[in-house]
Each structure stands twice: as C-alpha cells, then as structure tokens.
C-alpha positions as semicolon CSV with decimal commas, in nm:
position;residue;x (nm);y (nm);z (nm)
1;X;-1,480;1,312;-1,940
2;X;-1,561;1,642;-2,102
3;X;-1,628;1,641;-2,473
4;X;-1,347;1,767;-2,691
5;X;-1,118;1,698;-2,981
6;X;-0,801;1,493;-2,950
7;X;-0,605;1,817;-2,954
8;X;-0,758;1,908;-2,623
9;X;-0,596;1,621;-2,440
10;X;-0,243;1,578;-2,315
11;X;0,035;1,497;-2,559
12;X;0,387;1,528;-2,425
13;X;0,670;1,455;-2,665
14;X;0,938;1,224;-2,530
15;X;1,131;1,167;-2,851
16;X;1,457;1,357;-2,854
17;X;1,351;1,642;-2,627
18;X;1,282;1,666;-2,256
19;X;1,007;1,843;-2,073
20;X;1,107;2,059;-1,778
21;X;0,946;1,989;-1,443
22;X;0,763;2,322;-1,443
23;X;0,632;2,274;-1,797
24;X;0,526;1,922;-1,710
25;X;0,338;2,030;-1,399
26;X;0,158;2,299;-1,596
27;X;0,063;2,049;-1,865
28;X;-0,120;1,824;-1,619
29;X;-0,269;2,110;-1,419
30;X;-0,565;2,153;-1,651
31;X;-0,860;1,920;-1,598
32;X;-0,910;1,874;-1,972
33;X;-0,569;1,706;-1,994
34;X;-0,655;1,406;-1,781
35;X;-0,660;1,143;-2,055
36;X;-0,936;0,944;-2,209
37;X;-1,096;0,826;-1,885
38;X;-1,468;0,867;-1,839
39;X;-1,493;1,051;-1,510
40;X;-1,862;1,139;-1,536
41;X;-1,944;0,896;-1,254
42;X;-1,614;0,933;-1,069
43;X;-1,588;0,981;-0,694
44;X;-1,487;1,277;-0,483
45;X;-1,139;1,360;-0,358
46;X;-1,258;1,276;-0,006
47;X;-1,340;0,920;-0,110
48;X;-0,998;0,893;-0,271
49;X;-0,846;1,015;0,057
50;X;-1,026;0,736;0,244
51;X;-0,891;0,483;-0,006
52;X;-0,535;0,608;0,046
53;X;-0,555;0,604;0,426
54;X;-0,722;0,264;0,439
55;X;-0,482;0,089;0,204
56;X;-0,167;0,255;0,344
57;X;-0,235;0,242;0,718
58;X;-0,388;-0,104;0,743
59;X;-0,175;-0,358;0,925
60;X;0,133;-0,144;0,874
61;X;0,033;0,049;1,182
62;X;0,067;-0,266;1,393
63;X;0,433;-0,322;1,311
64;X;0,578;0,023;1,382
65;X;0,663;-0,043;1,750
66;X;0,843;-0,358;1,633
67;X;1,033;-0,147;1,379
68;X;1,160;0,071;1,665
69;X;1,252;-0,243;1,861
70;X;1,450;-0,364;1,559
71;X;1,626;-0,037;1,479
72;X;1,598;0,175;1,792
73;X;1,463;0,529;1,834
74;X;1,644;0,632;1,515
75;X;1,358;0,455;1,338
76;X;1,154;0,771;1,393
77;X;1,394;0,952;1,159
78;X;1,340;0,681;0,899
79;X;0,965;0,712;0,954
80;X;0,986;1,084;0,873
81;X;1,202;1,020;0,565
82;X;0,974;0,741;0,441
83;X;0,670;0,969;0,486
84;X;0,819;1,261;0,292
85;X;0,968;1,037;0,023
86;X;0,645;0,841;-0,025
87;X;0,451;1,165;-0,083
88;X;0,710;1,265;-0,343
89;X;0,706;0,933;-0,527
90;X;0,324;0,915;-0,515
91;X;0,320;1,243;-0,707
92;X;0,590;1,123;-0,949
93;X;0,406;0,802;-1,030
94;X;0,089;0,982;-1,133
95;X;0,292;1,231;-1,338
96;X;0,445;0,936;-1,521
97;X;0,098;0,815;-1,620
98;X;0,063;1,129;-1,831
99;X;0,425;1,177;-1,934
100;X;0,449;0,830;-2,087
101;X;0,121;0,828;-2,276
102;X;0,212;1,035;-2,580
103;X;-0,079;1,036;-2,825
104;X;-0,260;0,780;-2,610
105;X;-0,280;1,032;-2,326
106;X;-0,297;0,871;-1,981
107;X;-0,141;0,533;-1,915
108;X;-0,360;0,301;-1,708
109;X;-0,129;0,092;-1,490
110;X;0,209;0,084;-1,319
111;X;0,316;-0,180;-1,571
112;X;0,237;0,049;-1,865
113;X;0,450;0,323;-1,709
114;X;0,739;0,077;-1,679
115;X;0,693;-0,037;-2,039
116;X;0,694;0,322;-2,164
117;X;1,013;0,382;-1,965
118;X;1,220;0,068;-2,017
119;X;1,040;-0,144;-2,273
120;X;0,872;-0,483;-2,246
121;X;1,128;-0,627;-2,004
122;X;1,091;-0,333;-1,767
123;X;0,713;-0,369;-1,785
124;X;0,711;-0,734;-1,686
125;X;0,970;-0,686;-1,410
126;X;0,750;-0,415;-1,262
127;X;0,440;-0,630;-1,304
128;X;0,611;-0,903;-1,101
129;X;0,685;-0,666;-0,812
130;X;0,338;-0,516;-0,845
131;X;0,173;-0,858;-0,827
132;X;0,395;-0,946;-0,531
133;X;0,245;-0,658;-0,332
134;X;-0,112;-0,671;-0,463
135;X;-0,140;-1,041;-0,383
136;X;0,105;-1,049;-0,090
137;X;-0,081;-0,772;0,093
138;X;-0,416;-0,957;0,101
139;X;-0,235;-1,278;0,198
140;X;-0,088;-1,098;0,495
141;X;-0,422;-0,944;0,589
142;X;-0,609;-1,274;0,568
143;X;-0,346;-1,454;0,778
144;X;-0,391;-1,190;1,046
145;X;-0,769;-1,203;1,018
146;X;-0,773;-1,580;1,062
147;X;-0,545;-1,562;1,364
148;X;-0,751;-1,284;1,521
149;X;-1,088;-1,450;1,470
150;X;-0,965;-1,779;1,611
151;X;-0,815;-1,598;1,912
152;X;-1,144;-1,416;1,973
153;X;-1,326;-1,750;1,976
154;X;-1,082;-1,916;2,216
155;X;-1,259;-2,151;2,456
156;X;-1,577;-2,171;2,248
157;X;-1,705;-2,410;1,983
158;X;-1,603;-2,151;1,723
159;X;-1,234;-2,208;1,801
160;X;-1,185;-2,410;1,484
161;X;-0,828;-2,313;1,403
162;X;-0,654;-2,040;1,204
163;X;-0,690;-2,206;0,863
164;X;-1,072;-2,243;0,865
165;X;-1,104;-1,882;0,978
166;X;-0,868;-1,771;0,700
167;X;-1,096;-1,945;0,449
168;X;-1,402;-1,776;0,600
169;X;-1,221;-1,441;0,582
170;X;-1,145;-1,504;0,214
171;X;-1,514;-1,560;0,147
172;X;-1,605;-1,236;0,327
173;X;-1,348;-1,041;0,121
174;X;-1,453;-1,213;-0,202
175;X;-1,812;-1,086;-0,186
176;X;-1,741;-0,711;-0,235
177;X;-1,439;-0,792;-0,453
178;X;-1,649;-0,985;-0,703
179;X;-1,956;-0,761;-0,697
180;X;-1,795;-0,416;-0,722
181;X;-1,605;-0,305;-1,030
182;X;-1,388;0,001;-0,961
183;X;-1,202;0,172;-0,676
184;X;-1,482;0,427;-0,647
185;X;-1,729;0,148;-0,573
186;X;-1,534;0,030;-0,268
187;X;-1,465;0,375;-0,124
188;X;-1,739;0,328;0,137
189;X;-1,556;0,017;0,255
190;X;-1,240;0,226;0,287
191;X;-1,422;0,481;0,501
192;X;-1,520;0,202;0,739
193;X;-1,159;0,087;0,744
194;X;-1,037;0,436;0,836
195;X;-1,276;0,447;1,133
196;X;-1,139;0,109;1,245
197;X;-0,781;0,239;1,220
198;X;-0,856;0,546;1,435
199;X;-1,025;0,329;1,699
200;X;-0,723;0,096;1,699
201;X;-0,485;0,387;1,759
202;X;-0,696;0,519;2,045
203;X;-0,717;0,176;2,208
204;X;-0,340;0,120;2,183
205;X;-0,270;0,469;2,319
206;X;-0,506;0,438;2,614
207;X;-0,430;0,076;2,705
208;X;-0,052;0,115;2,684
209;X;-0,070;0,429;2,901
210;X;-0,273;0,239;3,163
211;X;-0,029;-0,053;3,150
212;X;0,288;0,159;3,176
213;X;0,319;0,134;3,560
214;X;0,324;-0,246;3,524
215;X;0,619;-0,241;3,285
216;X;0,948;-0,234;3,478
217;X;1,308;-0,272;3,365
218;X;1,212;-0,179;3,009
219;X;1,510;-0,140;2,779
220;X;1,530;0,100;2,482
221;X;1,801;0,149;2,220
222;X;1,891;0,463;2,031
223;X;2,010;0,266;1,728
224;X;2,068;-0,104;1,649
225;X;2,281;-0,105;1,336
226;X;2,267;-0,476;1,248
227;X;1,884;-0,478;1,254
228;X;1,847;-0,136;1,097
229;X;1,776;-0,263;0,740
230;X;1,493;-0,493;0,843
231;X;1,344;-0,210;1,050
232;X;1,361;0,001;0,736
233;X;1,175;-0,267;0,539
234;X;0,899;-0,282;0,804
235;X;0,859;0,097;0,784
236;X;0,859;0,076;0,401
237;X;0,573;-0,173;0,420
238;X;0,381;0,081;0,626
239;X;0,380;0,332;0,338
240;X;0,301;0,083;0,063
241;X;0,028;0,233;-0,151
242;X;0,190;0,302;-0,487
243;X;0,057;-0,020;-0,634
244;X;-0,301;0,107;-0,616
245;X;-0,249;0,481;-0,671
246;X;-0,308;0,472;-1,051
247;X;-0,652;0,319;-0,995
248;X;-0,739;0,552;-0,708
249;X;-0,647;0,855;-0,920
250;X;-0,851;0,713;-1,209
251;X;-1,156;0,701;-0,979
252;X;-1,136;1,074;-0,896
253;X;-1,364;1,332;-1,053
254;X;-1,099;1,598;-0,991
255;X;-0,766;1,424;-1,056
256;X;-0,584;1,756;-1,034
257;X;-0,634;1,717;-0,657
258;X;-0,422;1,403;-0,652
259;X;-0,114;1,555;-0,488
260;X;-0,329;1,702;-0,210
261;X;-0,509;1,370;-0,162
262;X;-0,183;1,174;-0,147
263;X;-0,016;1,423;0,087
264;X;-0,320;1,438;0,313
265;X;-0,368;1,063;0,326
266;X;-0,002;0,982;0,386
267;X;0,030;1,258;0,646
268;X;-0,271;1,118;0,831
269;X;-0,108;0,774;0,827
270;X;0,225;0,917;0,947
271;X;0,054;1,090;1,241
272;X;-0,123;0,768;1,341
273;X;0,201;0,574;1,299
274;X;0,388;0,815;1,522
275;X;0,136;0,775;1,803
276;X;0,137;0,395;1,794
277;X;0,514;0,361;1,741
278;X;0,612;0,594;2,026
279;X;0,363;0,475;2,286
280;X;0,419;0,107;2,198
281;X;0,799;0,117;2,213
282;X;0,810;0,361;2,505
283;X;0,590;0,142;2,725
284;X;0,704;-0,208;2,621
285;X;1,052;-0,145;2,484
286;X;1,239;-0,458;2,382
287;X;0,940;-0,673;2,486
288;X;0,701;-0,520;2,233
289;X;0,522;-0,763;2,001
290;X;0,411;-0,753;1,640
291;X;0,121;-0,695;1,608
292;X;0,126;-0,443;1,893
293;X;-0,204;-0,550;2,049
294;X;-0,037;-0,878;2,158
295;X;0,156;-0,665;2,410
296;X;-0,158;-0,511;2,561
297;X;-0,316;-0,646;2,881
298;X;-0,555;-0,934;2,821
299;X;-0,878;-0,745;2,883
300;X;-1,170;-0,584;2,702
301;X;-0,946;-0,316;2,547
302;X;-0,732;-0,576;2,377
303;X;-1,042;-0,752;2,245
304;X;-1,167;-0,423;2,100
305;X;-0,830;-0,367;1,932
306;X;-0,835;-0,715;1,778
307;X;-1,192;-0,672;1,654
308;X;-1,143;-0,332;1,491
309;X;-0,811;-0,422;1,327
310;X;-0,976;-0,735;1,188
311;X;-1,245;-0,511;1,040
312;X;-0,969;-0,295;0,893
313;X;-0,782;-0,581;0,725
314;X;-1,104;-0,719;0,581
315;X;-1,181;-0,377;0,432
316;X;-0,825;-0,320;0,307
317;X;-0,785;-0,652;0,126
318;X;-1,047;-0,576;-0,145
319;X;-0,858;-0,258;-0,239
320;X;-0,546;-0,458;-0,322
321;X;-0,726;-0,740;-0,501
322;X;-0,944;-0,497;-0,697
323;X;-0,636;-0,308;-0,813
324;X;-0,469;-0,632;-0,927
325;X;-0,783;-0,743;-1,108
326;X;-0,814;-0,405;-1,282
327;X;-0,455;-0,445;-1,405
328;X;-0,536;-0,787;-1,551
329;X;-0,865;-0,667;-1,700
330;X;-0,681;-0,379;-1,866
331;X;-0,416;-0,614;-2,009
332;X;-0,676;-0,856;-2,146
333;X;-0,920;-0,583;-2,252
334;X;-1,206;-0,725;-2,047
335;X;-1,464;-0,453;-2,105
336;X;-1,837;-0,400;-2,161
337;X;-1,764;-0,250;-2,503
338;X;-1,595;-0,572;-2,615
339;X;-1,808;-0,843;-2,451
340;X;-2,135;-0,681;-2,351
341;X;-2,256;-0,621;-1,997
342;X;-2,353;-0,978;-1,901
343;X;-2,057;-1,160;-2,057
344;X;-1,814;-0,900;-1,923
345;X;-1,948;-0,953;-1,569
346;X;-1,921;-1,331;-1,596
347;X;-1,560;-1,313;-1,722
348;X;-1,465;-1,055;-1,460
349;X;-1,633;-1,254;-1,180
350;X;-1,457;-1,575;-1,289
351;X;-1,121;-1,397;-1,292
352;X;-1,175;-1,252;-0,947
353;X;-1,287;-1,584;-0,801
354;X;-0,964;-1,737;-0,934
355;X;-0,759;-1,456;-0,779
356;X;-0,923;-1,505;-0,440
357;X;-0,867;-1,881;-0,460
358;X;-0,492;-1,825;-0,517
359;X;-0,474;-1,574;-0,231
360;X;-0,660;-1,813;-0,001
361;X;-0,430;-2,108;-0,075
362;X;-0,118;-1,899;-0,009
363;X;-0,266;-1,750;0,310
364;X;-0,341;-2,096;0,447
365;X;0,017;-2,213;0,399
366;X;0,224;-1,906;0,503
367;X;0,133;-1,828;0,865
368;X;0,423;-1,616;0,998
369;X;0,279;-1,265;1,014
370;X;0,568;-1,052;1,142
371;X;0,839;-1,197;0,920
372;X;0,609;-1,198;0,620
373;X;0,546;-0,827;0,672
374;X;0,919;-0,757;0,670
375;X;0,980;-0,970;0,360
376;X;0,698;-0,807;0,162
377;X;0,813;-0,462;0,270
378;X;1,175;-0,524;0,177
379;X;1,130;-0,709;-0,150
380;X;0,826;-0,538;-0,297
381;X;0,754;-0,202;-0,140
382;X;1,112;-0,075;-0,134
383;X;1,126;-0,108;-0,513
384;X;0,775;0,011;-0,596
385;X;0,770;0,304;-0,354
386;X;1,125;0,440;-0,358
387;X;1,313;0,309;-0,663
388;X;1,087;0,261;-0,964
389;X;0,890;0,591;-0,955
390;X;1,214;0,794;-0,953
391;X;1,369;0,585;-1,231
392;X;1,058;0,610;-1,449
393;X;1,017;0,983;-1,387
394;X;1,376;1,065;-1,484
395;X;1,358;0,839;-1,788
396;X;1,032;0,988;-1,917
397;X;1,094;1,356;-1,842
398;X;1,473;1,381;-1,865
399;X;1,759;1,436;-1,621
400;X;1,943;1,743;-1,752
401;X;1,642;1,968;-1,708
402;X;1,621;1,892;-1,333
403;X;1,773;2,112;-1,065
404;X;2,063;1,972;-0,866
405;X;1,861;1,978;-0,543
406;X;1,589;1,761;-0,699
407;X;1,842;1,514;-0,838
408;X;2,008;1,495;-0,495
409;X;1,673;1,422;-0,334
410;X;1,605;1,156;-0,598
411;X;1,942;0,996;-0,517
412;X;1,861;0,966;-0,147
413;X;1,513;0,830;-0,222
414;X;1,663;0,553;-0,438
415;X;1,939;0,490;-0,183
416;X;1,684;0,438;0,093
417;X;1,500;0,193;-0,128
418;X;1,815;-0,001;-0,217
419;X;1,923;-0,037;0,147
420;X;1,582;-0,170;0,244
421;X;1,561;-0,397;-0,061
422;X;1,900;-0,566;-0,031
423;X;1,966;-0,593;0,341
424;X;1,603;-0,610;0,451
425;X;1,528;-0,898;0,213
426;X;1,832;-1,093;0,333
427;X;1,741;-1,055;0,700
428;X;1,372;-1,130;0,640
429;X;1,452;-1,452;0,451
430;X;1,687;-1,562;0,728
431;X;1,417;-1,501;0,986
432;X;1,154;-1,679;0,776
433;X;1,379;-1,985;0,754
434;X;1,415;-1,982;1,133
435;X;1,038;-1,948;1,178
436;X;0,961;-2,247;0,958
437;X;1,235;-2,460;1,112
C-alpha cells in the first residue's frame, strides 16, 4: 500500500445519511482509497482473472446440459440472467467491503460485510452459508476426482475404489493448500485449471458432434415447469464465486480493475457454459448425463475429458479451502505480526490440515455428485450470489438514493435467488433421499 495519512484512505459515513451510487463509485475509484491492505507484493489483474474463471467454471460446466434437461431450452434464458446478475452482485459485494468499513476502511470478509449490515446475527448467518459453499465445493470436487480416478484405473490393480482415491485426492489438494498463504500464491494453479477447462469444452464439443449421427429419437423440451427450480439451482451453482471474491480482490495490485476482472471472468465462463450446454443437450437430449462426459462415447476422447476435468477440480479445490482458511485466520487474528513467522506458519498449517481432514471425511461419506451439486447450488449459492449482496448493498448505501430502474433490477435479482433457494432446495433434498434409499 502507498504511504499516506489516515485521511487519505476511504471513510464513508453510514450514520444517518446515505451515499449516492455515483458518489460511492467515485469514492472507490481512486487507488489510494483501497483500505489498509499491503498490496506491494500483490498479483496482476490477469492472475485474478484466472482465479475467477477457475473457481467459477470448475465442475459447474459439467452440469449445464443436465440443467437444460431439467428445465428445457428456457434454461438458456436463465443462464443469461444468472450471468448478468452474477456480474452485478460481484461488483456490489466488493463495493460493500468499502462502504461498510467506516474508519477501518476496507472490510476483509463476506462475514464482516454482513455484520456491518445486519449486526452479529447477520454476520454468523452469512458465515454459515459461506462455510457451506467453501467446504461444500471442495467436497463436491473431491468426490468427482475420486470417481474419475477410479474409473480411469478400471481393470487395473489401481482400481481400489472411490473412497481411497478421494483420500489420495485430498492429500494432493492439501499440499498446495498448506504451503501457500494467499490467493495470489495459488494463481498459477488457477491458470492450469483454466487450460483444463478449455480443453474439456473442446473435447465435449468435438466428441458430441462426432456422436450426433448415433443419437436417434432424441427428445427436447422447451420448458419443464415442475423441474424448473432445480434447474435454476444447478445454473446458480455454475456461477458460484462470491464466496472467494473478497480474497481475490485483496490479492490484486490494481483493485480498481475488479469490475473488469469479474465481468471478463464471468463472461468467459458464460461463453464456455453456452457451448457445453447447447451441444450436450442438443445431441443427447433427455438422455444427457451429469457430468456430461458420461454421455460421450467410451473412447480416447472421453478419457481425455475425464483426465483434464480431474486436473481442474484438483486445482479449483485449493481456491475454496484457502478462502475459508483466510476467513478463519482473519477472525482469530492468526498473523506474523502477532505470533512471529515460524509460530504463525505452524498454527496456520495445523488449521489447514484440520480443514482438509473435515473435507475428506465428508467427501468419503456423501457420494452422489449430481444431486449434491443441485443442493449446494440451491441452498448456498442462491443466497450468497443473488440475495445477500443486494441486501447488504442497499442496507449500507441506502435505498432512497437509488434510481427506480436499479431497484427494479435488484428486485428481480433477489427474486431469482429466492425461487432457486426455496424450490431448488426442496427438490434437491427429495432427490438426495431417493439416491440414498
């Protein structure tokens, strides 16, 4: 951070008066106003972009054809709405970090934003949802990784079962998670994950096109109303990145580029989603599987898809777990300044080993990938992506100073989140009960 007096940093009054949207945007436009974060060793906006794409695309890309199967072609409209709304709420969330800080400047976590907005209760409610995603995401990824690795080893001595491979995957993820400290440090892992995502999309596109002549009597629906909410929750899962955005923005040398980074990253994900969703549902229709590569012909192309998506999930999981650990470390003030370099590392490493142990145990006991994706998307992401950022933004910056068109847009964003949360959660729980029984 640049040297300067406390008067040079952001201080927005929230007591009794409201800040207009234009005034607020101008307040955070200056680099000197970006809080008390040391950005001297921060990463570039490009690295932040890789983090966004890697954590958002991930396994979400595998479930989009299933979302169209669940809701019909109208799911593409929801995909467009979710994309545009997620860009909007990503911007709102980062604005709230600065609007809620007062004399303390920038807030550090999603939980702190909630506390500044709705007090201690609001903070802990948000922390619960946040933890649900930050731990549920890696659980989902490790379940998929274990299944993929065991499938790749089918017929060999390495076919040891899903659970042992899940444990091995946890160990692989734990190594960078324990050794690196911040989001900037794992950006190179994210870049590798982005390459894996692009390869996956190309494989699905090419292999499904080759297989199209073999698919006869394929049925498509324009809209399936009774399954529409769970399709919405699957799509919501696919844009779930809000839980890590505060830490990604904190790792940027030029945080004023955040809106561009978020828009660019989410637009890249939306484009990749569109390709996979359309070609997957168009070719396989009602027979499409989740994950999509289970619908592909059993040949070398399918093996490549499984390998690269496994690489992607193993590179995405540390982003989630690192973000969760940073939240805990912030809450407990685990820092070099307080404990010294060696003791701080030992405490941080112990905490992260414990986190990975919890994730591993859950991953080994909850094996249903598709339904789990829908449940996580409905229960966690619908609140954290569509509902909470709007509520916090309006609480911190005021309602009366907003234009009617913005308030209308906020209403539809929250409405989309509520529909996915309520109905999607109900349907996902019903399906999970069926899966276990």
